[in-house]
C-alpha positions in Angstrom: 2.3 19.1 32.9 2.3 20.1 36.7 5.5 21.9 36.4 4.3 23.9 33.4 1.2 24.9 35.1 3.3 26.0 38.2 5.8 27.9 36.0 2.7 29.8 34.2 1.3 30.5 37.7 4.6 32.2 38.8 4.4 34.4 35.8 0.9 35.4 36.4 1.6 36.2 40.0 4.5 38.4 39.0 2.2 40.4 36.8 -0.5 40.6 39.5 -0.4 44.1 41.3 -1.2 43.4 44.7 -1.9 47.0 45.8 -4.5 47.6 43.0 -6.1 43.9 42.8 -5.4 44.4 39.0 -3.9 41.8 36.8 -1.2 43.6 34.7 0.0 40.5 32.9 -1.2 39.5 29.4 -4.7 37.9 29.1 -4.4 34.1 30.0 -6.2 33.1 26.9 -6.5 34.2 23.1 -9.5 36.3 22.0 -11.6 33.1 21.2 -10.3 31.4 24.3 -11.8 31.5 28.0 -10.5 34.8 29.6 -10.6 34.9 33.4 -11.9 37.8 35.4 -9.9 39.8 38.1 -11.9 37.8 40.8 -10.9 34.6 39.2 -7.3 35.8 38.9 -7.5 36.2 42.7 -9.3 32.9 43.3 -6.5 31.1 41.4 -3.9 32.7 43.7 -5.9 31.1 46.5 -6.1 27.6 44.7 -2.5 27.5 44.1 -1.8 28.1 47.8 -3.4 25.0 48.6 -1.9 23.0 46.1 1.2 21.0 47.4 1.4 17.5 45.6 3.6 14.8 46.8 5.0 12.0 45.1 2.1 9.7 45.3 0.4 8.6 42.2 -3.3 8.1 41.6 -4.5 5.8 38.7 -7.0 8.4 37.9 -7.8 6.7 34.3 -9.1 3.7 35.9 -11.1 5.5 38.8 -12.6 7.6 36.4 -13.8 4.9 34.4 -15.6 3.4 37.4 -17.1 6.8 38.5 -18.5 7.3 34.9 -20.1 4.1 35.0 -21.7 4.9 38.4 -23.1 8.3 37.1 -24.3 6.8 33.9 -26.5 4.2 35.7 -27.7 6.7 38.3 -30.1 8.4 36.2 -33.7 8.6 36.6 -35.5 8.5 33.1 -38.8 10.8 32.8 -40.7 7.5 31.5 -39.2 4.8 33.6 -36.7 3.7 36.0 -34.7 1.1 33.6 -31.5 3.7 33.1 -29.8 1.2 35.6 -30.2 -1.5 33.0 -27.2 -0.8 30.9 -24.9 -3.5 29.7 -22.7 -4.7 32.4 -19.0 -4.5 32.0 -17.1 -7.5 31.0 -15.9 -9.3 34.4 -12.3 -9.4 34.7 -10.8 -10.5 37.8 -7.6 -9.1 37.0 -9.0 -5.7 36.3 -11.0 -5.8 39.6 -7.9 -6.8 41.8 -6.3 -3.9 40.1 -9.0 -1.6 41.0 -9.2 -2.7 44.5 -5.6 -1.8 45.1 -6.2 1.8 43.8 -9.1 2.5 45.8 -7.4 1.0 49.1 -4.9 3.9 48.7 -7.5 6.7 48.2 -10.8 5.2 49.7 -10.1 7.3 52.9 -9.6 10.6 50.9 -12.9 9.9 48.9 -14.7 9.1 51.9 -13.5 12.2 53.8 -14.2 14.7 50.9 -17.9 13.0 50.7 -18.3 13.8 54.4 -16.9 17.2 54.3 -19.3 18.1 51.5 -22.3 16.5 52.8 -21.8 17.9 56.4 -21.0 21.3 55.4 -23.9 21.7 52.9 -26.4 20.7 55.5 -24.9 23.1 57.9 -25.3 25.9 55.3 -21.8 26.6 54.6 -21.0 28.7 51.4 -20.5 26.7 48.4 -17.2 28.5 47.7 -15.9 27.8 51.3 -16.8 24.1 50.8 -15.2 23.8 47.5 -12.0 25.6 49.1 -12.3 23.0 51.7 -12.1 20.2 49.5 -8.8 21.9 48.0 -7.3 21.8 51.3 -8.3 18.2 52.1 -6.8 17.1 48.7 -3.6 19.5 48.7 -1.1 16.5 48.3 -2.7 15.6 44.8 -2.2 16.4 41.5 -5.2 18.6 39.5 -6.5 15.7 37.7 -6.2 13.3 41.1 -8.1 16.3 43.0 -10.9 16.4 40.3 -11.4 12.4 40.1 -11.5 11.9 43.5 -14.1 14.7 44.1 -16.2 13.2 41.3 -15.9 9.7 43.0 -17.0 11.4 46.3 -19.9 12.5 44.5 -20.5 9.1 42.7 -20.6 7.6 46.2 -23.4 9.9 47.5 -25.5 10.5 44.2 -25.2 6.7 43.2 -26.4 5.5 46.5 -29.5 8.0 46.5 -30.6 6.7 42.8 -30.1 3.1 43.7 -32.5 3.3 46.6 -34.7 5.4 44.2 -34.6 2.6 41.5 -35.0 -0.4 43.7 -37.4 1.1 46.3 -40.5 -1.0 44.8 -38.6 -4.2 44.2 -36.5 -4.7 47.2 -37.7 -4.5 50.8 -34.1 -3.5 52.1 -33.9 -0.6 49.6 -37.5 0.4 50.7 -36.6 0.5 54.5 -33.3 2.2 53.7 -34.9 5.0 51.9 -37.4 5.7 54.5 -34.5 5.7 57.0 -32.4 8.2 54.8 -35.8 10.3 54.1 -35.3 9.6 50.1 -38.8 11.0 48.7 -39.1 7.9 46.3 -43.0 8.6 46.1 -42.7 12.0 45.0 -42.0 11.5 41.4 -42.7 15.2 40.2 -39.8 16.4 42.6 -37.6 13.7 41.7 -38.0 14.2 38.0 -37.5 17.8 38.2 -34.3 17.6 40.2 -32.9 14.8 37.5 -33.6 16.9 34.6 -31.5 20.0 36.2 -28.8 17.7 37.5 -28.4 15.3 34.5 -27.1 18.2 32.1 -24.7 19.6 34.8 -23.3 16.1 35.6 -22.7 15.5 32.0 -20.5 18.7 31.9 -18.8 17.8 35.1 -18.0 14.4 33.3 -16.6 16.3 30.1 -14.6 18.4 32.0 -13.1 16.0 34.2 -12.2 13.7 31.0 -10.3 16.7 29.4 -8.5 17.5 32.4 -7.4 13.8 32.9 -6.2 13.7 29.3 -4.2 16.9 29.3 -2.5 15.7 32.6 -1.5 12.6 30.5 0.2 14.9 27.9 4.0 14.0 27.9 5.9 16.7 29.5 8.9 16.6 27.1 6.8 18.2 24.4 4.5 20.6 26.5 7.1 22.9 28.0 7.2 26.4 29.2 8.9 27.7 26.3 5.7 27.1 24.2 4.2 30.5 25.2 0.7 29.7 23.6 0.4 26.2 25.3 1.7 27.5 28.8 -0.9 30.1 28.8 -3.9 28.2 28.0 -2.9 25.3 30.3 -2.6 27.5 33.1 -6.7 27.6 33.4 -6.7 23.9 34.5 -6.9 25.0 38.3 -9.9 27.2 37.6 -11.5 24.4 35.5 -11.0 22.0 38.4 -12.4 24.6 40.9 -15.8 25.1 38.8 -16.0 21.3 38.6 -15.8 20.8 42.4 -17.8 23.5 43.1 -20.5 22.1 40.9 -20.2 18.8 42.6 -20.8 20.7 45.9 -24.0 22.1 44.3 -25.0 18.8 43.3 -24.7 17.1 46.6 -26.4 20.1 48.2 -29.6 19.5 46.3 -29.5 15.8 47.2 -29.0 16.6 50.8 -31.9 19.2 50.6 -34.3 16.7 49.2 -33.7 14.1 51.8 -33.9 16.6 54.5 -37.4 17.7 53.3 -38.5 14.3 53.3 -41.9 13.8 51.3 -42.8 17.5 51.1 -43.0 19.4 48.0 -40.0 21.6 47.6 -39.5 24.9 45.4 -36.4 24.1 43.3 -36.4 27.3 41.1 -33.5 28.5 42.9 -31.5 25.2 42.8 -32.4 24.6 39.0 -31.4 28.5 38.0 -27.8 27.5 39.7 -27.4 24.0 38.0 -28.0 25.5 34.7 -25.8 28.5 35.4 -23.1 26.0 36.4 -23.5 23.9 33.5 -23.2 26.7 31.1 -20.0 27.8 32.5 -18.6 24.3 32.4 -19.8 23.8 28.9 -17.7 26.9 28.2 -14.8 25.5 30.1 -15.0 22.2 28.3 -15.0 23.7 24.8 -11.8 25.6 25.8 -10.1 22.8 27.2 -11.1 20.6 24.2 -9.6 23.2 21.8 -6.6 23.3 24.3 -6.1 19.3 23.8 -6.4 20.2 19.9 -3.7 22.7 20.0 -1.6 20.6 22.2 -2.1 17.1 20.1 -1.1 19.4 16.7 1.9 20.7 18.7 3.0 17.2 19.9 2.4 15.8 16.4 4.7 18.5 15.0 7.4 17.7 17.6 7.1 14.1 17.1 7.0 14.4 13.5 10.1 16.6 13.4 11.9 13.6 15.5 10.6 11.0 13.1 11.9 13.1 10.3 15.3 13.3 11.7 15.5 9.6 12.4 14.2 8.7 8.6 16.9 11.0 7.2 19.5 9.1 9.3 18.2 5.9 8.4 18.9 6.8 4.8 22.6 8.0 5.5 23.1 4.6 7.2 24.4 1.3 5.5 22.1 -1.5 5.8 22.1 -5.4 5.0 18.6 -5.3 3.2 16.0 -2.7 2.5 13.4 -3.8 5.3 14.6 -0.7 8.0 13.8 1.7 5.1 10.6 0.3 3.9 9.3 -0.2 7.5 10.0 3.6 8.3 8.2 4.6 5.1 5.1 2.5 4.9 4.9 0.4 8.0 3.2 2.0 11.3 3.6 -0.3 14.0 -0.1 -1.1 14.4 -0.5 -2.4 10.9 1.0 -5.8 10.1 0.0 -6.3 6.4 0.5 -2.7 5.1 0.4 -3.6 1.2 -2.2 -5.1 -1.1 -0.8 -7.6 -3.9 -2.3 -6.1 -7.1 -2.8 -9.5 -8.6 -4.5 -11.3 -6.0 -5.8 -8.1 -4.1 -4.7 -9.8 -0.8 -2.8 -7.9 2.1 0.6 -8.9 2.5 3.6 -8.0 4.7 6.5 -6.0 3.5 8.6 -9.2 3.7 7.4 -9.6 0.1 9.7 -6.8 -1.0 12.9 -7.9 1.1 16.3 -7.8 -0.7 14.6 -6.5 -3.9 15.0 -3.4 -5.9 11.8 -1.4 -5.1 10.1 1.3 -7.2 8.1 3.6 -5.4 5.4 5.1 -7.5 4.4 8.2 -5.4 1.6 10.2 -6.4 -1.6 12.0 -5.0 -4.7 10.9 -6.1 -5.1 13.1 -8.9 -2.7 11.1 -11.1 -3.5 10.9 -14.7 -5.3 7.8 -16.1 -3.2 8.1 -19.3 0.0 7.9 -17.1 -1.4 5.0 -15.2 -2.3 3.4 -18.4 1.0 3.7 -20.1 2.8 2.7 -16.9 0.7 -0.4 -16.5 1.5 -1.4 -20.2 5.3 -1.1 -19.6 4.9 -3.1 -16.4 2.8 -5.8 -17.9 5.1 -6.4 -20.8 8.0 -6.5 -18.6 6.4 -9.1 -16.6 5.2 -11.0 -19.5 8.7 -11.3 -20.8 10.4 -12.3 -17.6 8.1 -15.4 -17.2 10.5 -18.5 -16.3 10.1 -22.1 -17.1 8.2 -22.6 -14.0 5.6 -20.2 -15.3 6.4 -17.6 -12.7 7.5 -14.1 -13.2 11.1 -13.4 -12.2 11.0 -9.7 -12.0 14.0 -8.0 -10.8 12.1 -5.4 -9.1 8.8 -4.6 -7.3 6.6 -1.5 -7.9 4.7 0.0 -4.9 2.1 2.6 -5.2 2.4 5.2 -2.4 -0.6 7.4 -2.4 -0.2 10.8 -0.8 -3.1 12.6 0.8 -1.8 16.0 2.5 -3.5 16.9 5.2 -4.6 13.3 5.7 -7.5 14.5 7.6 -9.0 15.4 4.1 -8.9 11.7 3.3 -10.3 10.6 6.7 -13.4 12.9 6.4 -14.0 12.5 2.6 -15.9 9.5 1.1 -15.3 10.4 -2.2 -11.5 10.7 -1.9 -11.7 7.2 -0.4 -13.9 5.9 -3.2 -11.3 7.7 -5.7 -8.4 5.8 -3.9 -10.1 2.4 -4.1 -11.0 3.0 -7.8 -7.4 3.9 -8.6 -5.6 0.8 -6.8 -8.3 -1.6 -8.3 -6.9 -1.9 -11.5 -3.1 -1.6 -10.5 -1.3 -4.7 -11.0 1.4 -3.8 -8.7 1.7 -3.5 -4.7 0.0 -0.6 -3.5 0.0 0.7 0.0 -3.2 -0.3 1.8 -4.2 3.2 2.8 -3.1 6.5 2.7 -3.5 6.7 6.5 -0.5 4.7 6.6 1.7 7.3 5.0 2.6 9.6 8.2 3.1 13.2 8.1 6.6 13.0 8.7 7.2 10.7 5.8 5.2 13.2 3.6 7.6 15.8 4.7 10.5 13.5 4.0 9.2 12.7 0.3 8.5 16.5 -0.3 11.8 17.6 1.1 14.3 15.3 -0.2 12.6 13.7 -2.9 11.2 16.8 -4.2 7.6 15.3 -4.7 5.3 18.2 -5.5 2.0 16.2 -6.4 3.1 15.2 -9.7 4.2 11.4 -9.8 7.8 10.2 -9.1 9.3 7.0 -9.2 11.9 6.4 -6.5 14.2 3.5 -6.8 15.2 1.6 -3.5 18.0 -0.7 -4.1 18.1 -4.1 -2.1 20.4 -2.8 0.5 18.0 0.2 1.0 20.0 2.8 -0.7 18.5 5.6 -3.1 19.3 4.2 -6.5 17.2 7.1 -8.1 15.4 9.9 -6.8 12.9 9.7 -9.9 13.4 7.1 -12.4 10.1 7.8 -14.3 11.8 9.8 -17.1 14.2 6.6 -17.7 11.1 4.5 -17.6 9.3 6.6 -20.2 12.3 6.6 -22.6 13.7 3.0 -22.3 11.2 1.2 -20.1 12.7 -1.8 -18.1 15.8 -1.7 -20.3 16.8 0.8 -17.8 17.1 -1.4 -14.9 18.6 -1.0 -12.1 17.7 2.7 -12.9 20.9 4.0 -11.8 23.0 7.3 -13.0 25.5 5.0 -14.7 22.8 3.0 -16.5 21.3 6.0 -17.6 24.6 7.3 -19.2 25.2 4.2 -20.8 21.8 4.0 -22.5 22.3 7.6 -23.8 25.7 6.6 -25.5 23.8 4.1 -27.7 21.2 6.7 -28.9 21.4 9.2 -31.7 18.6 11.9 -32.4 16.6 10.0 -34.9 12.9 9.2 -35.6 13.4 5.9 -33.9 14.4 7.5 -30.6 11.5 9.9 -30.9 8.6 7.3 -31.3 10.2 4.1 -30.1 7.4 2.1 -28.1 4.6 4.3 -28.9 3.2 3.4 -32.3 4.0 0.4 -34.5 2.5 1.9 -37.3 5.0 4.7 -37.4 7.8 2.7 -36.4 6.9 0.4 -39.5 7.3 3.4 -41.8 10.9 3.9 -40.9 12.9 2.8 -44.2 15.3 4.7 -46.4 12.7 5.4 -48.9 10.0 6.8 -46.9 9.5 10.6 -46.0 7.9 11.1 -42.8 6.1 14.2 -41.5 5.2 14.3 -37.9 3.4 17.3 -37.0 1.2 19.0 -34.2 -0.8 22.1 -33.2 -4.5 22.9 -32.4 -5.4 25.0 -35.6 -7.8 22.8 -37.6 -7.6 25.0 -40.6 -3.8 25.2 -40.6 -3.7 21.4 -40.3 -5.9 20.8 -43.3 -3.8 23.2 -45.5 -0.9 21.8 -44.5 -1.7 18.1 -44.7 -3.2 18.4 -48.1 -0.7 20.7 -49.4 2.2 18.4 -48.2 0.7 15.2 -49.8 0.4 17.2 -53.2 4.0 17.9 -53.1 5.0 14.4 -52.3 2.7 13.1 -55.3 3.9 15.4 -57.8 7.8 14.6 -56.8 6.8 11.1 -56.9 8.0 10.3 -53.2 6.3 8.3 -50.5 5.2 10.5 -48.0 3.6 9.5 -44.5 2.1 12.0 -42.1 1.1 11.5 -38.3 -0.6 14.2 -35.9 0.7 14.0 -32.5 -1.2 16.6 -30.7 -0.2 19.3 -28.4 2.1 19.1 -25.2 -0.2 21.2 -23.0 -2.8 18.7 -21.4 -5.5 21.1 -21.2 -5.7 21.0 -24.8 -6.7 17.4 -24.3 -10.4 17.5 -25.3 -9.6 19.9 -28.2 -7.0 17.8 -29.7 -9.2 14.8 -29.2 -11.8 16.4 -31.6 -9.3 17.4 -34.3 -7.8 13.7 -34.2 -11.3 12.5 -35.0 -11.5 15.0 -37.9 -8.2 14.2 -39.1 -9.2 10.4 -39.2 -12.5 11.1 -40.6 -11.2 13.3 -43.5 -8.4 10.9 -43.9 -5.8 13.9 -43.6 -3.3 11.8 -42.2 -2.4 9.1 -39.5 -3.5 10.1 -35.9 -3.8 8.4 -32.7 -7.3 7.4 -31.5 -6.2 6.6 -27.9 -5.3 9.9 -26.0 -2.5 8.2 -23.7 -0.5 7.9 -27.0 -0.4 11.5 -27.4 0.2 12.1 -23.6 3.3 9.5 -23.9 4.7 11.0 -27.0 5.1 14.5 -25.3 6.0 13.0 -21.9 9.0 11.1 -23.3 10.2 14.2 -25.1 10.2 16.0 -21.6 11.8 13.1 -20.0 14.6 13.0 -22.8 15.1 16.7 -21.9 15.1 16.3 -17.9 17.3 13.3 -18.4 20.1 15.1 -20.3 19.9 18.3 -18.0 20.1 15.9 -14.9 23.2 14.3 -16.3 24.8 17.8 -17.1 24.4 17.1 -21.0 22.3 20.3 -21.4 24.8 21.9 -23.6 24.1 23.6 -26.9 26.2 21.2 -28.9 24.1 18.1 -28.0 21.9 17.3 -30.9 19.1 15.5 -28.9 18.9 18.4 -26.4 18.8 20.9 -29.5 16.0 19.0 -31.4 13.9 18.1 -28.4 14.1 21.9 -27.6 12.9 23.0 -31.0 9.7 20.6 -30.9 9.0 21.9 -27.5 9.4 25.5 -28.0 7.6 25.3 -31.6 4.6 23.5 -30.0 4.3 26.5 -27.7 4.0 28.8 -30.8 1.1 26.9 -32.4 1.7 24.5 -35.3 5.1 22.8 -36.2 6.5 19.8 -38.1 9.3 17.2 -38.1 10.5 15.8 -41.4 12.6 12.8 -41.7 13.8 10.3 -44.4 13.8 7.0 -43.0 15.3 7.3 -39.4 17.3 10.6 -40.3 15.5 13.7 -39.0 15.9 16.3 -41.8 14.4 19.5 -40.2 12.2 20.6 -37.4 10.1 23.7 -38.3 7.6 25.9 -37.1 4.0 26.9 -38.7 5.7 28.7 -41.5 6.1 25.2 -43.1 2.6 25.4 -44.4 3.6 28.2 -46.5 6.5 26.5 -48.0 4.6 23.2 -49.2 1.7 25.7 -50.5 4.2 27.5 -52.8 5.6 24.4 -54.2 4.3 24.8 -57.8 5.6 28.5 -58.0 9.0 28.1 -56.3 11.1 24.7 -55.2 9.5 22.5 -57.5 11.9 22.9 -60.3 14.6 22.1 -57.8 13.3 18.7 -56.8 14.8 16.7 -59.7 18.2 18.3 -59.0 18.3 18.5 -55.2 16.0 16.2 -54.4 12.7 16.5 -52.3 13.9 17.2 -48.9 17.0 19.3 -49.8 14.8 21.5 -52.1 11.9 22.0 -49.6 14.8 22.8 -46.8 16.7 25.3 -48.9 13.4 27.1 -49.8 12.2 26.9 -46.5 15.3 28.6 -44.7 16.3 30.7 -47.6 13.1 32.5 -48.5 10.3 31.7 -46.1 12.4 32.5 -42.9 13.6 35.5 -44.4 10.1 36.9 -44.9 8.5 35.7 -41.3 11.8 35.7 -39.2 12.9 33.0 -36.9 10.8 32.9 -33.7 13.0 32.8 -30.7 12.5 30.0 -28.4 10.1 29.7 -25.3 10.3 27.1 -22.6 7.8 25.6 -19.8 9.4 23.5 -16.9 7.0 22.2 -14.6 7.8 23.3 -11.1 8.3 19.6 -10.2 11.3 19.8 -12.4 13.1 22.0 -10.3 15.1 19.1 -8.7 18.4 19.5 -10.4 16.5 19.5 -13.6 16.3 23.1 -14.5 19.4 24.4 -15.9 20.9 27.8 -14.3 21.0 29.1 -17.9 19.9 28.0 -21.2 20.7 29.7 -24.8 18.0 30.4 -27.3 18.6 27.6 -30.2 17.5 30.2 -33.0 19.6 33.2 -32.0 22.2 31.7 -29.4 21.4 34.4 -26.9 21.0 33.7 -23.2 17.4 33.4 -22.5 15.7 35.2 -19.4 13.8 33.3 -16.8 10.2 34.2 -16.1 7.8 32.9 -13.5 4.0 32.4 -14.4 1.0 30.3 -13.1 -0.7 28.2 -15.6 -4.1 26.5 -14.9 -4.1 23.2 -16.7 -7.2 20.9 -16.2 -10.1 19.6 -17.9 -13.0 17.3 -16.4 -10.4 14.5 -15.4 -7.4 16.8 -14.6 -6.5 18.8 -11.5 -4.9 22.2 -11.5 -1.1 22.4 -12.1 1.3 25.2 -11.5 3.8 25.8 -14.0 7.2 27.8 -14.1 7.9 29.2 -17.5 11.2 29.9 -18.6 
């Protein structure tokens, strides 16, 4: 820090025009800072000329603590004299011994400064002259040392004065000494008047000194001359030291004046004005130094975060024997021994519970959807139940840890609502949770956003037993296959897809046992969606009428809409559908969310594996459903597990013209073939095929948005567009979407 101030001072002197006395350099402070006048620039030059520190080091922090204790106790209360009855510090012989060694090396300097100020103030010397004399005497000390030693000299003088005042009536020795030193202990009006004026100034002196000491302790490796903003504002420290020392001179001068006048009344108006002026000046200096500290700490934190980020990246690029170094770097600050809470017992536990296990890091902000948590909990709980051994314990091959991200963390620290929200969320989580968002440091958040592409929507990063990244986001695998996807690697994902075909089993597996039980070769099944209740009424009633007339068994199920902002509307529609017995519909909103999330997960999984070609039947089917949902009403028809067709809202016209058109073809073609031919040969000729429209959420950009995509209707290349969509309800936060 000292070298930085010297470097900045050299730059200032280079900008000073000695012939005109004007400063041609840029202002030392920003507009909101503490600008220096031309006189202070000249004064800074004089101060710097007295400054020649040697290699000696003063333990200023311990000395300052002792000085503050003296000044805090040396206060005359306007009501009584009990200010000295503050709690005594804990007796510590080792600490006292250490303090004595500190005082041994500086006591001479303290006594000399005390005598210098006392003598010269009595002889009528100018305050500036006395202040500069102090700088001369303390030239070999650093800025913080000069200030603390001067404050110690003041505490020596001031503490003795008030000690005699406070014990005058209780101790004969104090009474005799007070008389000898002419302390006006009986003139309460004078003492109280002086005390009230000095207290404010002394408080500001202590505050400025504490800031200067704290600034001097900042590490030089981060606060360097190549940071112009910081070097400018730190260069005002000598001026802060000057005005604090000058305030000490003013205080001692007032005390000496009181003792010199004996018991006579004194006119302190001019002195009180001076102390008030100095207190205001020091307050401004303190405010500036406090802001300087804030900027410095922010800069240091940014530099340290950058260094920690590099270390974290290197850790993930290194081979380890287990996962502990990786997990410790992510969620284990040195000061926190038990950074996890066990979701089952609610006890705090060490990271060792995760050693050599596959760990699923569920990373989210505090706006994670309750639907999402509900489904994830069902999958997790079911997997634990299925893996209970003969000993009655669960033998899970992996563990889940919730990593809550609040960025910036200051929002969490000053928001009781966010803290309550965090506690409420983790209360029902049966897996491990990080004990507090405070444990996720800034560089970890930056790492998670940069390397794992976290953008507030939940991701599930898989760390294998050796600390390697098995998957940057296994959530889509969990939604599609549940724990069958273990160990959540790319090879396992490819293996699972080789077993799948595009069928109704794949679409609704694990969501609804009612629909799953419908799947047999003799049953026809319509899944449909949309948010137009009139269209739904017309479609369901007409479709059921065609099935009844054709003597086929038809089941129907409403699956809502993909866009979660329609949640409340689809909930009301679902209630109407059930009350009017239009079809089967899910009473639990999480099931609708899960249906659409699984479809999106299939899409992203295929894209991530490089299977986004136009000949993949799973991709084509999913793209149709997602695109038609964007247009409005749609339907999927299957016979047993085999999907016959996926159509947009025009299917409602097809089933409504059954009696007039394709009814006669049912006996020869069959129910599905007759419907399919009429819809494609006649209805689509009239209405035209709608070209596809796709939404990819911005969080899908991590290798999951294809560079190009053809329209599945016209096979032409689709164009990319960017849009911003607000998707929220009373329980959902704002989202941003990319539309493609």
